[in-house]
C-alpha positions in Angstrom: -3.9 -71.3 -114.2 -3.7 -68.3 -112.1 -5.3 -68.1 -108.6 -8.1 -65.7 -107.8 -7.5 -62.4 -106.1 -9.1 -63.5 -102.7 -7.0 -66.7 -102.7 -3.8 -64.7 -103.5 -4.5 -62.2 -100.7 -5.2 -65.1 -98.3 -1.8 -66.7 -99.1 -0.1 -63.3 -98.5 -2.0 -62.9 -95.3 -0.9 -66.3 -94.2 2.8 -65.4 -94.4 2.1 -62.2 -92.4 0.0 -64.0 -89.8 2.6 -66.7 -89.2 5.3 -64.0 -88.6 3.0 -62.0 -86.3 1.9 -65.0 -84.4 5.5 -66.1 -84.0 6.3 -62.8 -82.3 3.1 -62.3 -80.3 2.5 -65.8 -79.0 5.8 -66.3 -77.1 5.5 -62.9 -75.5 1.9 -63.5 -74.4 2.7 -67.0 -73.3 5.6 -65.7 -71.2 3.3 -63.1 -69.6 0.7 -65.7 -68.9 3.4 -67.9 -67.2 4.4 -65.0 -64.9 1.0 -64.5 -63.5 0.7 -65.2 -59.8 -2.0 -67.8 -60.5 0.8 -70.2 -61.9 2.6 -70.3 -58.5 2.2 -73.7 -56.9 4.0 -75.8 -54.4 4.6 -78.4 -57.1 7.9 -77.7 -58.8 6.8 -79.4 -62.0 3.8 -77.2 -62.6 5.8 -74.5 -64.4 7.5 -77.1 -66.6 4.1 -78.7 -67.4 2.6 -75.3 -68.3 5.6 -74.5 -70.5 5.3 -77.8 -72.4 1.6 -77.3 -72.8 2.0 -73.8 -74.2 4.8 -75.0 -76.5 2.7 -77.8 -77.9 -0.3 -75.4 -78.3 1.9 -72.9 -80.1 3.2 -75.5 -82.4 -0.3 -76.7 -83.2 -1.4 -73.1 -83.8 1.4 -72.4 -86.2 0.9 -75.6 -88.1 -2.9 -75.9 -88.1 -4.7 -73.0 -86.4 -3.2 -70.0 -88.2 -3.6 -71.5 -91.7 -7.2 -72.6 -91.0 -8.0 -69.2 -89.4 -6.6 -67.2 -92.3 -8.2 -69.3 -95.0 -11.6 -69.4 -93.4 -12.4 -66.7 -90.9 -9.9 -64.3 -92.3 -11.2 -64.6 -95.9 -14.8 -64.3 -94.8 -14.0 -61.2 -92.7 -12.1 -59.6 -95.5 -15.1 -60.2 -97.8 -17.4 -58.8 -95.2 -15.4 -55.6 -94.6 -14.5 -54.9 -98.2 -15.1 -51.2 -98.7 -14.7 -50.3 -95.1 -12.1 -47.8 -93.9 -8.8 -49.5 -93.0 -9.3 -48.7 -89.3 -12.8 -50.2 -89.2 -11.8 -53.2 -91.2 -8.8 -53.8 -88.9 -11.0 -53.5 -85.9 -13.3 -56.2 -87.3 -10.3 -58.5 -87.9 -9.2 -57.8 -84.3 -12.7 -58.8 -82.9 -12.8 -61.9 -85.1 -9.3 -62.9 -83.9 -10.3 -62.3 -80.3 -13.3 -64.5 -80.9 -11.2 -67.3 -82.3 -8.8 -66.9 -79.4 -11.7 -67.1 -77.0 -12.7 -70.5 -78.3 -9.2 -71.8 -77.7 -9.0 -70.2 -74.3 -12.4 -71.7 -73.3 -11.2 -75.1 -74.3 -8.0 -74.7 -72.3 -9.9 -73.5 -69.3 -12.2 -76.5 -69.5 -9.8 -79.2 -70.5 -6.3 -78.2 -69.4 -7.4 -76.9 -66.6 -5.9 -73.4 -66.9 -6.7 -70.2 -65.0 -9.0 -67.9 -67.0 -6.7 -64.9 -66.9 -3.8 -67.0 -68.1 -5.8 -68.5 -71.0 -7.0 -65.0 -72.1 -3.5 -63.6 -72.1 -1.9 -66.7 -73.8 -4.5 -67.4 -76.5 -7.0 -64.5 -77.0 -4.5 -61.6 -77.0 -2.0 -63.0 -79.6 -4.8 -64.2 -82.0 -6.5 -60.8 -81.8 -3.2 -59.0 -82.4 -2.5 -61.2 -85.4 -5.9 -60.4 -87.0 -5.3 -56.7 -86.4 -1.7 -56.6 -87.6 -2.3 -58.8 -90.6 -5.0 -56.5 -91.9 -3.0 -53.4 -91.3 0.0 -54.8 -93.1 -1.9 -56.3 -96.1 -1.8 -53.1 -98.3 1.9 -52.9 -97.9 2.4 -56.6 -98.6 0.2 -56.5 -101.7 2.1 -53.5 -103.1 5.7 -54.7 -102.4 7.0 -58.1 -103.3 9.9 -57.8 -100.8 7.4 -57.7 -97.9 5.7 -60.9 -99.1 9.0 -62.6 -99.5 10.3 -61.5 -96.1 7.0 -62.6 -94.5 7.2 -66.1 -96.1 10.9 -66.5 -95.2 10.4 -65.4 -91.6 7.1 -67.3 -91.4 8.9 -70.5 -92.4 11.0 -70.4 -89.2 8.1 -71.1 -86.8 6.6 -73.6 -89.2 9.9 -75.5 -89.3 10.1 -75.3 -85.6 6.7 -76.7 -85.2 7.4 -79.5 -87.7 10.7 -80.4 -85.9 8.8 -80.4 -82.5 6.2 -82.8 -83.9 8.9 -84.9 -85.6 10.9 -85.1 -82.4 7.7 -86.1 -80.5 7.0 -88.8 -83.0 10.6 -90.1 -83.0 10.6 -90.3 -79.3 7.7 -92.8 -79.4 9.3 -94.9 -82.1 
């Protein structure tokens, strides 16, 4: 049984989104850590922030990106079908920023994290992933080598996230 075209496109988008997130998130997390708001007298604060961002990134790679692509991404793609590529990509950017805003708000309320740091670490990379994935989709649909490269490269952060979760679980055993 063959999968439907929207499902096929969602799986292609997932590979692209994993790669783009694996590139954008570490850069944005590093920028967030360099903000003056992270300077404290406590020498452990930077390490705590790094570990929190690492765990959040692993969770995003393993859970957040797949759920976002297969729910919000599919709904947005259906909504913008027939739009120009630039308008459709802009809509995906806005939806990504919205999803990142939800995560950033949770981090501000629960972590506690400075608002500017949360915006840079969580809103910006998710928005860029939405934009970049939609811009690269026509290329990935046309060329099998792009799909294969995206899935091979996308497996690296997933394996990293799985190994981080496994190491965390083994530490407690």
